[in-house]
GUMARDREN-451141 format. One record per residue (C-alpha): residue in one letter; y negated, z, x negated. Coordinates in steps of 0.001 Angstrom, whole numbers, m for minus. Layout:
N
("a" (Y Z X))
...
This chain:
546
("m" (m55 66 78))
("s" (m3304 m1199 m1605))
("d" (m5373 1645 m278))
("t" (m3342 4553 m1419))
("a" (m4698 7144 m3874))
("r" (m3104 9231 m6531))
("m" (m4062 12905 m6370))
("g" (m4662 14789 m9574))
("a" (m7112 17268 m11418))
("c" (m10886 17042 m11240))
("e" (m12653 17555 m14693))
("e" (m15902 18404 m12759))
("c" (m14879 21230 m10576))
("g" (m11549 22358 m12080))
("s" (m9401 21462 m8637))
("s" (m5863 20817 m9763))
("d" (m5150 18343 m6767))
("a" (m8410 17158 m4993))
("n" (m9322 14306 m7118))
("a" (m8190 10882 m5701))
("t" (m7807 7920 m8049))
("y" (m7548 4569 m6360))
("p" (m5924 1237 m7421))
("d" (m9248 m138 m8356))
("g" (m9963 2532 m10838))
("h" (m12602 4548 m8848))
("t" (m12140 8201 m8205))
("y" (m13393 10690 m5585))
("c" (m12836 14434 m5548))
("y" (m12511 15920 m2142))
("s" (m13699 19281 m3530))
("c" (m16826 18750 m5398))
("q" (m17637 15125 m3969))
("v" (m18053 13511 m7250))
("y" (m17452 9778 m7106))
("k" (m16900 7772 m10163))
("k" (m16608 3931 m10179))
("g" (m13841 1813 m11643))
("n" (m13000 612 m14961))
("n" (m15465 m1936 m15566))
("m" (m18431 205 m14071))
("q" (m20227 3024 m15502))
("q" (m22285 4594 m12815))
("e" (m21632 7965 m11406))
("s" (m23000 9569 m8227))
("r" (m22393 12218 m5521))
("v" (m21399 10342 m2393))
("i" (m19074 10886 585))
("p" (m16854 8007 1090))
("m" (m14887 7199 4486))
("s" (m12984 10128 5669))
("n" (m10036 7765 6307))
("p" (m9311 5743 2969))
("a" (m6698 3738 4969))
("s" (m7427 4020 8708))
("g" (m5452 1963 11253))
("t" (m2363 2507 13316))
("i" (217 4960 12790))
("k" (3031 3461 11326))
("t" (4746 5898 8671))
("k" (7586 7782 10299))
("g" (9974 10347 8883))
("i" (12215 13078 9944))
("l" (11902 16729 10768))
("s" (13358 18836 8085))
("d" (12576 21670 5797))
("i" (10386 21036 2711))
("p" (12370 22354 m105))
("e" (10169 21699 m2988))
("r" (7440 23827 m1374))
("k" (9968 26233 203))
("i" (8819 25625 3792))
("k" (11368 26148 6320))
("k" (12560 23594 8976))
("e" (11427 25890 11851))
("t" (7752 26001 10238))
("a" (7597 22287 9558))
("q" (8927 21477 13223))
("r" (6383 23794 14871))
("y" (3582 21954 12924))
("g" (4993 18641 13458))
("v" (5363 17935 9780))
("e" (7925 15135 8783))
("i" (9337 13903 5703))
("k" (10774 10768 4234))
("k" (13909 10931 2008))
("t" (15417 8526 m410))
("g" (18959 9863 m1133))
("n" (18456 13752 m1493))
("m" (14962 13339 m2859))
("t" (11886 13906 m445))
("t" (9399 10939 m1127))
("h" (6671 11436 1330))
("h" (5250 14351 3628))
("i" (3708 13257 7029))
("y" (1293 15515 8576))
("k" (373 15287 12223))
("y" (m3140 15308 13534))
("v" (m3929 15483 17261))
("d" (m7225 15237 19442))
("d" (m8408 17854 21876))
("s" (m5818 16690 24462))
("g" (m2903 17074 22027))
("n" (m2416 13268 21486))
("h" (m1083 12328 18248))
("i" (m4205 10041 16928))
("a" (m3697 10340 13080))
("s" (m1274 11193 10155))
("k" (m1933 11918 6680))
("v" (805 10744 4446))
("r" (1242 12184 969))
("e" (3522 10548 m1394))
("v" (5313 13461 m3415))
("q" (6196 12037 m6774))
("n" (2883 10370 m7623))
("k" (515 12656 m5302))
("k" (m720 9546 m3736))
("f" (m2138 9961 m136))
("w" (m3487 7980 2684))
("s" (m4295 8450 6285))
("e" (m3549 6411 9304))
("g" (m4989 6237 12749))
("n" (m8435 7952 13597))
("l" (m8461 11192 11296))
("s" (m12191 11673 11721))
("s" (m11518 12260 15524))
("s" (m8901 14660 15067))
("i" (m9005 18599 15391))
("l" (m7935 21042 12598))
("f" (m4524 20620 11503))
("g" (m2302 22915 13818))
("q" (m5230 23852 16105))
("h" (m3332 22536 19258))
("l" (m509 25154 18513))
("f" (m2714 28145 19111))
("n" (m4786 27689 22073))
("k" (m4535 31419 23182))
("p" (m7345 33443 21398))
("q" (m5840 36365 19419))
("k" (m6853 38834 16859))
("f" (m6659 36801 13918))
("i" (m6921 33111 12947))
("t" (m6611 31850 9377))
("v" (m8169 28864 7995))
("c" (m6680 27146 4908))
("e" (m7671 24295 2646))
("g" (m4603 22276 3089))
("e" (m1634 21590 5194))
("i" (1054 23086 2985))
("d" (m1089 26172 2569))
("a" (m1362 26644 6219))
("m" (2278 26392 6806))
("s" (3003 28691 3853))
("a" (615 31423 4973))
("y" (2052 31154 8598))
("e" (5656 31874 7163))
("m" (4364 34593 4831))
("l" (2579 36493 7783))
("g" (5718 36613 9573))
("s" (4889 33561 11909))
("k" (2816 35865 13950))
("w" (m708 34944 13445))
("p" (m2262 31505 14048))
("v" (m2846 29496 10798))
("v" (m4750 26174 10808))
("s" (m6008 23891 8004))
("i" (m9174 21736 7441))
("k" (m8631 18113 6830))
("n" (m9997 16940 3535))
("g" (m10237 19715 1166))
("a" (m13040 22044 193))
("a" (m15478 19166 620))
("s" (m15031 18960 4187))
("a" (m14776 22426 5027))
("f" (m18183 23323 6364))
("e" (m18207 20090 8430))
("n" (m14662 20678 9909))
("c" (m15444 24192 10652))
("q" (m18631 23552 12120))
("k" (m17032 21102 14478))
("s" (m14360 23456 15507))
("l" (m16762 26275 15838))
("d" (m16329 26884 19690))
("y" (m12564 27162 18986))
("l" (m12727 29418 15937))
("s" (m15222 31726 17322))
("k" (m12918 32648 20405))
("f" (m10849 34750 18014))
("d" (m11718 38270 16954))
("k" (m11599 37591 13146))
("v" (m11465 34411 11288))
("v" (m9741 34756 7944))
("l" (m10659 32048 5345))
("c" (m7789 31478 2640))
("f" (m9122 28694 591))
("d" (m7889 27679 m2953))
("n" (m8705 30026 m5827))
("d" (m11039 27582 m7654))
("k" (m14736 27237 m7876))
("a" (m14862 24575 m4991))
("g" (m12778 26690 m2714))
("r" (m14812 29970 m3312))
("e" (m18084 28222 m2714))
("a" (m16792 26498 530))
("s" (m15629 29918 1748))
("e" (m18845 31530 1498))
("k" (m20587 28450 3096))
("c" (m18068 28605 5997))
("a" (m18374 32176 6456))
("t" (m22128 31806 7363))
("l" (m21109 29865 10655))
("f" (m19669 32902 12114))
("e" (m21085 36171 13711))
("p" (m21524 39351 11416))
("n" (m18197 41103 10620))
("q" (m16350 38171 12303))
("c" (m15165 36556 9115))
("k" (m13006 37767 6269))
("i" (m12409 35965 2978))
("v" (m9080 36194 1195))
("k" (m9361 36591 m2567))
("l" (m6184 35063 m4127))
("e" (m4989 35535 m7684))
("l" (m2801 32576 m7681))
("k" (m4041 29145 m6955))
("d" (m3363 28850 m3367))
("a" (m1032 30224 m655))
("n" (1618 28007 m1321))
("e" (1940 29308 m4908))
("y" (2806 32706 m3488))
("l" (5533 31235 m1176))
("k" (6959 29154 m3890))
("t" (7265 32080 m6349))
("n" (8623 34473 m3646))
("q" (5439 36798 m3609))
("r" (5294 37036 118))
("q" (4478 40619 134))
("k" (1684 40045 m2423))
("f" (148 37378 m416))
("s" (369 39516 2730))
("d" (m1281 42363 994))
("k" (m3864 40021 m9))
("w" (m4549 38957 3336))
("w" (m4684 42299 4931))
("d" (m7177 43359 2083))
("a" (m9596 40494 2942))
("k" (m13140 41864 3336))
("d" (m15711 40949 5790))
("f" (m17972 38545 4665))
("t" (m21362 39882 3345))
("p" (m24118 37436 2329))
("a" (m24658 37293 m1326))
("g" (m27115 40054 m2513))
("i" (m26197 42405 191))
("r" (m24142 45539 m936))
("n" (m23151 48756 444))
("l" (m24442 51358 m2071))
("d" (m21302 53421 m1738))
("e" (m19496 50721 m3744))
("l" (m21569 51475 m6830))
("g" (m19336 54582 m7598))
("d" (m19382 55898 m11172))
("s" (m21043 52494 m11950))
("l" (m24171 53901 m10860))
("y" (m24505 55596 m14180))
("d" (m23836 52772 m16366))
("e" (m27201 52001 m17588))
("k" (m27918 48274 m17680))
("f" (m29107 47353 m21295))
("c" (m32950 47388 m21449))
("e" (m34801 47382 m24659))
("t" (m37987 49398 m24582))
("v" (m40815 49038 m27034))
("l" (m43939 51291 m27088))
("y" (m47304 49989 m26959))
("p" (m49588 50437 m29918))
("w" (m51751 52843 m27994))
("t" (m50641 56455 m27126))
("a" (m52557 56850 m23785))
("l" (m51081 53554 m22464))
("n" (m47478 54770 m23219))
("e" (m48251 58114 m21328))
("k" (m48507 56085 m18127))
("t" (m45865 53451 m18725))
("y" (m43260 54626 m21233))
("g" (m43824 51377 m23056))
("m" (m42965 47890 m22271))
("r" (m39256 46735 m21255))
("t" (m37202 43744 m21472))
("g" (m36514 42564 m17872))
("e" (m39995 43057 m16785))
("l" (m43004 40924 m15993))
("v" (m46245 42478 m17251))
("t" (m49556 40901 m16259))
("f" (m52670 41265 m18311))
("t" (m55825 40172 m16642))
("s" (m59609 39900 m17658))
("g" (m62665 37979 m17651))
("a" (m63982 36038 m20494))
("g" (m64619 38090 m23667))
("m" (m63022 41225 m22817))
("g" (m60774 41304 m25713))
("k" (m57676 39531 m24297))
("s" (m56908 37534 m27319))
("s" (m57110 40521 m29647))
("i" (m54909 42541 m27589))
("i" (m52176 39978 m27265))
("r" (m52303 39505 m31141))
("e" (m51848 43221 m31545))
("l" (m48990 43192 m29126))
("m" (m47131 40528 m30834))
("h" (m47480 41865 m34360))
("h" (m46427 45538 m33011))
("i" (m43388 44117 m31475))
("m" (m42455 42226 m34733))
("v" (m43013 45417 m36737))
("n" (m41381 47834 m34406))
("s" (m38115 45664 m33474))
("k" (m36174 42958 m34944))
("d" (m36498 40683 m31818))
("n" (m37450 37122 m31678))
("i" (m40866 36406 m30034))
("g" (m41908 33408 m28103))
("v" (m45416 32374 m27615))
("l" (m46742 29788 m25374))
("a" (m50595 29685 m25853))
("m" (m51734 26963 m23617))
("e" (m55373 26783 m24966))
("e" (m54748 26849 m28606))
("n" (m52547 24980 m31168))
("i" (m49820 26525 m32925))
("r" (m51640 26771 m36372))
("n" (m54405 29053 m34459))
("t" (m51496 30937 m33004))
("a" (m49879 31600 m36466))
("f" (m53350 32581 m38053))
("n" (m53867 35086 m35097))
("i" (m50473 36867 m35897))
("m" (m51203 36822 m39658))
("s" (m54762 38406 m38854))
("v" (m53314 41657 m37774))
("e" (m51242 41927 m40748))
("a" (m54171 41078 m42984))
("n" (m56678 43243 m41160))
("a" (m58948 40177 m41503))
("r" (m59869 37568 m38949))
("l" (m57927 34643 m40529))
("y" (m58362 32729 m37586))
("i" (m62011 32128 m38577))
("k" (m61957 29264 m41358))
("e" (m64834 30666 m43213))
("i" (m63131 34187 m43638))
("r" (m59695 32621 m44419))
("d" (m61233 30694 m47231))
("q" (m62132 33986 m48838))
("f" (m58490 34516 m49698))
("t" (m56316 32673 m52128))
("r" (m53321 30538 m50804))
("d" (m51068 32991 m52523))
("q" (m52495 35851 m50539))
("l" (m52320 33894 m47391))
("k" (m48660 33194 m48093))
("v" (m47805 36627 m48423))
("w" (m49052 37598 m44822))
("q" (m47467 34460 m43504))
("e" (m43992 35470 m45065))
("k" (m44385 38953 m43533))
("t" (m45087 37666 m39952))
("v" (m44569 33996 m38697))
("g" (m42560 33164 m42084))
("t" (m39703 35782 m40748))
("g" (m38241 33104 m38625))
("r" (m38671 35312 m35645))
("f" (m41748 33607 m34050))
("f" (m41342 30481 m31856))
("a" (m44380 28792 m30329))
("f" (m44603 25822 m27859))
("d" (m46621 23076 m29549))
("h" (m48618 21924 m26549))
("f" (m52121 21935 m25223))
("g" (m53389 21714 m21563))
("s" (m51537 21345 m18206))
("i" (m47819 21005 m17780))
("s" (m45479 20822 m14815))
("n" (m43985 24113 m13581))
("d" (m40393 22805 m14217))
("e" (m41365 21891 m17921))
("i" (m42889 25231 m18706))
("l" (m39922 27268 m17262))
("g" (m37626 24972 m19114))
("r" (m39415 25892 m22521))
("v" (m39202 29671 m21408))
("r" (m35627 29406 m20462))
("y" (m34861 27795 m24021))
("m" (m36791 30281 m25914))
("a" (m34677 32871 m24252))
("k" (m31238 31438 m24133))
("g" (m31472 29085 m26859))
("l" (m33666 30805 m29517))
("g" (m32745 34460 m28544))
("c" (m36278 35406 m27874))
("k" (m36389 38840 m26045))
("w" (m40315 38746 m25571))
("v" (m42328 35813 m24307))
("f" (m46103 35476 m24152))
("l" (m47541 33318 m21736))
("d" (m51268 32537 m21994))
("h" (m52534 31737 m19424))
("l" (m51477 31365 m15911))
("s" (m54500 29273 m14473))
("i" (m54247 26508 m16872))
("l" (m50595 26096 m16004))
("v" (m51319 25068 m12395))
("s" (m54836 23159 m13404))
("g" (m54464 19476 m12696))
("q" (m51123 19833 m10842))
("e" (m52169 21767 m7776))
("d" (m50420 20952 m4499))
("n" (m53288 19007 m2758))
("g" (m55748 21184 m4478))
("d" (m54209 24393 m3327))
("e" (m54285 26577 m6361))
("r" (m52919 29745 m4449))
("k" (m49738 27725 m3328))
("s" (m49081 26534 m6929))
("i" (m49488 29968 m8376))
("d" (m47115 31248 m5446))
("i" (m44481 28844 m6620))
("l" (m44768 29321 m10263))
("m" (m45003 33179 m10103))
("t" (m41835 32983 m7955))
("k" (m39876 31001 m10511))
("l" (m41374 33094 m13441))
("r" (m39988 36275 m11786))
("s" (m36755 34573 m11247))
("l" (m36574 33538 m14672))
("v" (m37119 37047 m15889))
("e" (m34317 38233 m13938))
("e" (m32140 35548 m14914))
("t" (m32565 35716 m18872))
("g" (m33721 39478 m19120))
("i" (m36517 38851 m21192))
("g" (m39832 40776 m21323))
("l" (m42624 38384 m20119))
("l" (m46022 39430 m20964))
("l" (m48520 36889 m18800))
("v" (m52127 36458 m19033))
("s" (m54249 35720 m15857))
("h" (m57798 35446 m15335))
("l" (m59900 37047 m12855))
("r" (m61964 35301 m10101))
("r" (m65788 35888 m9917))
("p" (m66384 38897 m7881))
("s" (m69205 38720 m5366))
("g" (m72532 40451 m5865))
("d" (m74883 40786 m8871))
("r" (m72681 42408 m11379))
("g" (m69865 40656 m12935))
("h" (m66888 41610 m15080))
("e" (m69213 40808 m18342))
("d" (m71157 43868 m17161))
("g" (m68316 46191 m17282))
("r" (m67513 45956 m13330))
("e" (m64172 47725 m12495))
("v" (m61445 45654 m11713))
("s" (m59076 45674 m8748))
("l" (m56068 43763 m7686))
("s" (m58187 41686 m5288))
("h" (m60094 40313 m8345))
("l" (m56971 38414 m9562))
("r" (m57515 34663 m9621))
("g" (m55507 32532 m7281))
("s" (m52859 34457 m5460))
("a" (m51672 37731 m4338))
("s" (m48241 36962 m5703))
("i" (m49375 37912 m9175))
("a" (m49745 41380 m8254))
("h" (m46501 41382 m5921))
("l" (m44143 39761 m8441))
("s" (m45384 41663 m11642))
("d" (m43797 44965 m12730))
("s" (m47274 45935 m14094))
("v" (m50811 44713 m13962))
("i" (m53260 45977 m16654))
("a" (m56781 44834 m16522))
("l" (m59208 44857 m19277))
("e" (m62753 45985 m18754))
("r" (m65684 45788 m21041))
("n" (m69622 45692 m20777))
("q" (m70511 43083 m23016))
("q" (m74216 43438 m22160))
("a" (m74478 47152 m22998))
("d" (m77141 48085 m25482))
("d" (m74907 50767 m26995))
("e" (m72913 48860 m29795))
("v" (m69773 51156 m29259))
("e" (m69822 50550 m25537))
("a" (m70347 46772 m26152))
("n" (m67338 46611 m28134))
("t" (m64962 49071 m26368))
("t" (m62412 47634 m24081))
("v" (m61218 49808 m21405))
("l" (m57427 49338 m20092))
("r" (m56990 50191 m16390))
("i" (m53525 50052 m14838))
("l" (m53658 48289 m11524))
("k" (m49990 48449 m10903))
("n" (m47045 50334 m12550))
("r" (m43928 49870 m10794))
("y" (m41871 52077 m13389))
("t" (m43807 55331 m12945))
("g" (m46329 54623 m10266))
("d" (m49150 55961 m12522))
("t" (m52348 53934 m12404))
("g" (m56034 54217 m13430))
("v" (m57876 54203 m16745))
("t" (m55568 54900 m19823))
("c" (m57068 54112 m23014))
("h" (m60285 52915 m24871))
("l" (m59867 50191 m27607))
("h" (m62592 49523 m29983))
("y" (m62868 46214 m31405))
("d" (m63746 46180 m35250))
("k" (m65703 43036 m36114))
("e" (m64732 43354 m39899))
("t" (m61033 43322 m39257))
("g" (m60502 41899 m35799))
("r" (m58507 44817 m35026))
("m" (m58263 46817 m31731))
("s" (m58140 50787 m32377))
("e" (m57461 53462 m29930))
("i" (m60534 55756 m29687))
("n" (m61364 58701 m27748))
("n" (m63318 57931 m24525))
("p" (m67022 57230 m25739))
("f" (m68330 57446 m22257))
("d" (m67352 61156 m21652))
("n" (m69465 62011 m24759))
("n" (m72456 60125 m23011))
("d" (m72132 61903 m19820))
("e" (m72052 65239 m21491))
("d" (m75226 64453 m23451))
("e" (m76906 63264 m20230))
("a" (m75789 66522 m18326))
("q" (m77312 68492 m21113))
("l" (m80426 66795 m20708))
């Protein structure tokens, strides 16, 4: 028969027998739906071919018998209407009967035993589930399997007591088949899904389970490949135990906390590095991997200096790799910024850098960016969300970076807003960044700008920052573990005040402590940020004495 297919293993999903190879060389896996063209063609795509590779009249006939190579009893085969063809004492074909809603035989699936070829005859697409017509009276349980042999195997191992049916074309058709028969299946108290123990089967089980009412569907977790493997290896009781132990389906992400047990005390590995400033650590207990921390400020608040300090501090106090995506500077400037902290000199300014010899510069280079632990993204300007996420993911997984600095958020969405909606673009990006932190476990330190506040006094005048001042979207605050604002009165007459940055915690998910933490003085000679006592308290005391 020219349209027959040989069934075998699928390289894509790992199914052992769902991949059909046709005479012209093309293949189609009924589990993962991967279609590959024939010998002289190179294209590959995901498509769904006709459900009946060789539809037409029903003409293949056989006899009612047991199925010895699968250990199926004659009584079971006879009940399901399954016939076999023999040559001598050897079974050559299995013939599975499919009917319509009225019980009329409208299709057969024929499987060639030796070569694992199969084809269908009649109108398989219009049929009901395999075995469905046998169990018209709703009962406590009905079991749905991935194949006809598995359905008959499960039926036997459950003592021929509970209804068992099968979907028609493997895991790929499971959801469509169950959806089409939902009215029928929903009449039973419990629907037990017993699909193959492979990726395609497990995914199909969870997808099909969503069709049913809460607590109506159970999923059997097999150890062997499928139900028939238990029957062939005489492990009937073990299968029965697995079936009875099937758990009610719970959507992914929802767990009963009672299930945690002693694992509650198994601490998830989380690396903590203290901030360089004592007062900030008192409220935060440092910065941790697996968290997203947003630093926000207006222009000229000392953001760049603080980022330099943090990168150098992590380098000195850990052995971790560090990733840097500075969207408004080239990687040479990024390197000089990090070296500046080590040198206690503003090397990012050429005129200052030229005051040192090449040998001196190389010493600082080798101690910082020359350690092989810093990785920077060589790019300037806007870039798509997916591209930036891909770079961060690669830094985390490919380069082993535990800490990633992203500076800054606004430029990432500039030029690629969704119809000019910056807020929506930031919402999307923040959600993906939050998911990426959860996926990779990195500590992500993000820089975000502030919007211009209403009124005469701006942030350059030392105006107090609130979460509502974050530019673009409330998602920045919602999805960050911590939000730390930088405040500085650039216009102050007092030189100390004009060069002192106040760190204010706006959000602190870890401890809940918020408010002003520390005061950092910027040294114009060294470019360093040093923690000092609150200079404004002294001013207040002086004023009170007057």
